[in-house]
N, C-alpha and C positions, 0 to 999 in steps of 0.2 A: 504494500500500500504506500501511497505517496506520503502519508503522515508518518509512517514508520521511518522512511528514508530521511524525512526532515528531522525527526528526533535524533537520528544518527549524524545529522549535519551534512547530508548529501543532497544538495539541491538538484544536481544533475539527475541523479537516480529518481528523485521525487518527481521531476518533470517527465521523465521517461515513463514512470509507472502511471502517472496521471494521464499522459497521452494514450497509453495502452488501455486504460480504463475507458476513456472517451471512445476510442476506436472499437472497443468491445460493446459499446452501447450504454455506458453509464450516463445517467441523466438526472442525478439528484442535485440539480443546479442550485436551488434555493437553500438547501442544507449547506452546501460548500461556500456560499456567499457569506455565511456567518460563522464558519468553522475557524476558530482562532488558531488551530494547528497549522493552517495554511497561510497565515499572515506573512511568513517569510517569502512566499511566492507571489504575493499580490502586486509587487512592483516589476515582475518579470513579464515582458511582452509575450513570451511563449505561453505562459499560464493564462494571461488575459485573452490571447487568441483562442485557446482551448475553451475557456469559459464562454466566450462569445459564440463559438460554434455550438456548444451545448445549449446556451440560451436561445439561439435561433431555432434549434430543433424543438425545444420545449414549447416555444411560441407557436411553431408550426403545428405541433400536436394539439395544443390548446385550441387553435383556430379550427382545426379539423373536427374536434369534438364539439365545439360550439356550433359549427355548421350542421353537423349531423343532428345535434340536439334540437336545432331550430327547425329541421325538417320533420322530426318526429318527437313526440312527448314521451320519452322513455320512462319517466316516473309514472305517468298515467298508465302506460302499457304494463308496467310491473304491478301497479296496484290492481289493475283489472285481472291480470294473471293470478295474483294472490286471491282475489275475490272468487274467481272461478274454481279454485282448489277447495275452498271452504264449503 
């Protein structure tokens, strides 16, 4: 993990691990914006580029969910399905 590498003082390894996590699909953007263990990386352009990449994907996913939710009322469908089971 990137945090473990930072605890060992290895910024290069931390960035490599963070990049590998992003490439593997890591998307916990909002958690990492507040994680104090990553403070040593916040001034690094590579870290900021990776965070921007993740944020863009999170925003894209949110827009897709909102678009689909606008087309159909999933909560109402779930409530109706539950009512039909009873």
